[in-house]
Structures are given as structure tokens and as C-alpha cells.
C-alpha positions as CSV (number, residue, x, y, z in Angstrom):
1,M,-127.8,1.3,32.3
2,F,-124.6,1.6,30.3
3,K,-122.5,2.7,33.2
4,L,-118.8,2.0,33.2
5,T,-119.1,1.5,36.9
6,I,-120.0,-2.2,36.4
7,I,-116.7,-2.7,34.7
8,M,-114.8,-0.6,37.2
9,T,-116.2,-2.7,40.0
10,S,-115.3,-5.9,38.1
11,L,-111.8,-4.6,37.5
12,L,-111.3,-4.0,41.2
13,F,-112.9,-7.3,42.0
14,V,-110.9,-9.4,39.6
15,T,-107.6,-8.9,41.5
16,S,-109.0,-10.6,44.6
17,C,-111.4,-13.0,43.0
18,A,-109.7,-14.5,40.0
19,A,-107.6,-16.9,42.1
20,T,-110.6,-18.4,43.8
21,S,-113.3,-18.3,41.1
22,H,-114.3,-21.1,38.7
23,K,-111.7,-21.4,35.9
24,L,-112.9,-21.8,32.4
25,N,-111.5,-24.0,29.7
26,S,-110.7,-22.2,26.4
27,G,-113.8,-22.1,24.2
28,T,-116.3,-22.8,27.0
29,P,-119.8,-21.4,26.3
30,V,-120.6,-18.2,28.1
31,N,-124.3,-17.5,28.3
32,I,-126.9,-15.0,29.5
33,Y,-130.6,-14.9,28.4
34,G,-130.7,-14.6,24.6
35,V,-126.9,-14.2,24.1
36,S,-124.0,-16.5,24.1
37,S,-120.3,-16.5,23.2
38,L,-117.2,-18.6,23.9
39,S,-114.6,-18.0,26.6
40,P,-111.3,-16.6,25.2
41,K,-108.5,-18.9,23.9
42,N,-105.9,-16.6,25.4
43,G,-105.1,-16.5,29.1
44,S,-106.6,-18.2,32.1
45,W,-110.1,-16.8,32.6
46,S,-112.4,-17.2,35.7
47,V,-116.0,-16.5,36.3
48,I,-116.4,-13.4,38.5
49,T,-120.2,-13.3,38.4
50,S,-122.9,-15.2,36.5
51,T,-126.7,-14.7,36.5
52,G,-129.2,-15.0,33.7
53,Y,-128.8,-11.2,33.0
54,Q,-125.0,-10.8,33.4
55,V,-121.8,-12.7,33.2
56,A,-118.4,-11.3,34.0
57,L,-115.1,-13.0,33.5
58,G,-111.7,-12.0,34.8
59,T,-108.0,-12.8,34.3
60,K,-104.8,-11.8,36.0
61,L,-101.8,-11.1,33.7
62,T,-98.2,-10.3,34.5
63,D,-97.1,-6.9,36.0
64,N,-100.4,-6.5,37.9
65,S,-102.3,-6.3,34.6
66,S,-105.8,-7.7,34.6
67,G,-108.6,-8.3,32.1
68,V,-112.4,-8.3,32.4
69,I,-115.1,-9.4,30.0
70,N,-118.7,-8.3,30.8
71,M,-121.9,-9.3,29.0
72,S,-125.2,-8.0,30.4
73,L,-128.8,-7.2,29.5
74,Y,-130.8,-4.0,30.2
75,Q,-134.2,-2.5,29.2
76,L,-134.5,-0.2,26.2
77,P,-137.2,2.1,24.9
78,E,-138.3,2.1,21.3
79,F,-136.1,4.1,18.9
80,P,-137.3,6.0,15.8
81,S,-133.9,5.4,14.2
82,D,-130.5,3.9,14.7
83,E,-129.1,7.4,15.1
84,A,-131.5,7.9,18.1
85,F,-130.0,4.7,19.7
86,L,-126.5,6.0,19.1
87,S,-127.4,9.3,20.7
88,L,-128.8,7.6,23.8
89,V,-125.8,5.3,24.2
90,V,-123.4,8.2,23.8
91,K,-125.3,10.3,26.4
92,H,-125.5,7.4,29.0
93,R,-121.8,6.4,28.5
94,A,-120.8,10.0,29.2
95,S,-123.0,10.3,32.3
96,S,-120.8,8.2,34.7
97,P,-120.1,10.2,37.9
98,D,-116.8,12.1,38.1
99,I,-115.3,10.7,41.3
100,G,-111.8,12.0,40.5
101,R,-110.3,8.6,40.2
102,F,-110.7,7.9,36.4
103,E,-109.5,10.3,33.7
104,L,-110.8,9.8,30.2
105,K,-108.0,9.9,27.6
106,E,-109.7,8.7,24.4
107,N,-113.2,7.7,23.4
108,T,-114.8,6.8,20.1
109,E,-118.3,5.5,19.4
110,E,-119.9,4.4,16.1
111,L,-122.9,2.6,14.7
112,V,-122.1,-0.9,13.4
113,N,-123.7,-4.3,12.9
114,L,-122.5,-7.1,15.1
115,N,-123.7,-10.6,14.1
116,G,-127.2,-9.3,13.0
117,A,-127.7,-6.7,15.8
118,T,-127.6,-2.9,15.5
119,C,-124.9,-1.8,17.9
120,V,-122.8,1.1,19.1
121,K,-119.2,0.1,19.1
122,H,-116.9,1.9,21.5
123,R,-113.2,2.1,22.2
124,T,-112.2,4.0,25.4
125,I,-108.9,4.5,27.2
126,S,-109.0,5.9,30.8
127,Q,-106.4,6.4,33.4
128,D,-107.0,4.9,36.8
129,N,-105.3,7.2,39.3
130,N,-105.9,4.9,42.3
131,A,-105.5,1.3,41.0
132,K,-105.0,-1.2,43.8
133,I,-102.1,-3.6,43.2
134,D,-99.9,-6.0,45.3
135,G,-100.9,-5.7,49.0
136,N,-103.5,-3.0,48.3
137,K,-100.8,-0.5,47.2
138,S,-102.1,2.4,44.9
139,A,-100.7,2.9,41.4
140,V,-101.6,4.8,38.2
141,M,-102.7,2.4,35.5
142,Q,-104.3,2.6,32.1
143,I,-107.6,0.8,31.2
144,E,-108.5,0.1,27.6
145,Y,-112.1,-0.8,26.8
146,L,-113.5,-2.3,23.6
147,G,-117.2,-3.0,23.6
148,Y,-120.7,-2.9,22.1
149,N,-124.2,-1.8,23.2
150,C,-126.7,-3.6,21.0
151,I,-130.4,-3.8,20.4
152,H,-131.2,-7.5,20.7
153,P,-132.4,-8.5,17.2
154,F,-135.1,-10.8,18.6
155,K,-136.5,-8.4,21.2
156,K,-136.0,-4.7,20.5
157,S,-136.8,-3.7,24.1
158,V,-133.7,-5.5,25.3
159,G,-130.2,-4.0,25.2
160,V,-127.1,-6.1,25.3
161,H,-123.9,-4.6,26.7
162,T,-120.6,-6.4,26.1
163,E,-117.2,-5.1,26.9
164,Y,-113.6,-6.5,27.0
165,S,-111.2,-4.4,29.1
166,L,-107.6,-4.6,30.1
167,R,-105.9,-2.7,32.9
168,H,-102.1,-2.3,32.6
169,F,-99.3,0.1,33.3
170,Q,-98.6,2.7,30.7
171,G,-95.8,1.5,28.5
172,K,-96.8,-2.1,29.1
173,E,-99.4,-2.2,26.3
174,H,-100.9,-5.5,25.1
175,P,-101.0,-5.2,21.2
176,E,-103.1,-8.4,21.1
177,L,-106.0,-6.8,23.0
178,T,-108.0,-5.8,19.9
179,K,-107.6,-9.2,18.3
180,N,-108.6,-11.0,21.4
181,A,-111.6,-8.8,22.1
182,E,-112.9,-9.0,18.5
183,E,-112.5,-12.8,18.6
184,F,-114.8,-12.9,21.7
185,F,-117.3,-10.5,20.0
186,S,-117.3,-12.4,16.7
187,N,-118.4,-15.6,18.6
188,M,-121.4,-13.8,20.1
189,Q,-124.8,-15.2,19.0
190,F,-128.1,-13.6,19.6
191,K,-130.9,-16.1,20.3
192,E,-134.6,-16.0,20.8
193,F,-135.8,-15.8,24.4
């Protein structure tokens, strides 16, 4: 449901797919059922996957760094309160299987409003102990995630997960990450189905 595994798969996939996928112009509409945003102004982004329920974009940066944006829908139960939604999101985000590859370094989650939707905003930093780089070599890299899990304002039984992530070597941070991610999120619009 909220698993980070979708993003992990996308991060691994972007290194081989970004060169051959459909490139997006800056500001191109990015849509799934009931939600839209605009492709980032920064970098050269490509479509990794696109269905009515999920869209994933990827970009390759210098020094084997890569970025992924994911936007997807999932089914939600009814919640008696916003705090109950927060509790469910926190529980499910923490339930990813421990395969030994990823090490959680930092994680914060908070209730917020995003463009009219009740959301849980997260910021997570993990260490990837087996990142694949040039010629399938293994390396230790850091992955930063900024994202939201939202209750769709027009259909409370639909959840919207959106996340902007960046994989890079430690010491090669990208200070523009938060600004770029928040720009993508601020362009999100929730629409009737």
C-alpha cells in the first residue's frame, strides 16, 4: 500500500531506463486518475511507467546520482479522524521488509494539508548498501525521500501517494532537492473522478 519498495524498484530501474524512455519537456502535465501535476523544471526527466493509477518519472544526474518521482493511487478505509489516518500511514511505512540492503537513517512524518487534501508528509533518509552503478558495480549511496500520502478530497476511499526521491553519494548532497520537490507538490491538483 505505502511501501517504499515501489520507489526502490523505480530507483533501480531508472539507471537502465532513463536513457531510452520518453523524455518530458519542462512543465508537461503528469496525470493519473483524479490527480495531476507538472513535470519538473530542473533536469531531464523521462517516463519510467505510466498507467491510470501510477506514474513514475526518472532522471540521471552527475556522479551516478538519480532521481525518481512517483505518484500513485491506492484503496483506503474510512477514518474516524485525521490522527487515525496518520497512525495507519506511519504503521504501513514502517512495515517494509528488512532485506538488509537499506538502512534507515532519518524519518519524520506529520499531518498537513496539501492543496485541499489531508495528508501525511514524510521526509526519510536511507542508506542503500548495494546500489548498482556504472557497469553493475555495487556502491553505498544515500537516498532522500520527500513525499505525501493523502486522502483524495473528492473520494475519501482513495489514497494518493506521491514521492520525490534522490539517490546520491554521501557528501554529494543536492541542496535544491527540497525546493524542487516542493515545487512539484505545489503544482498537484486533485480533481473529481
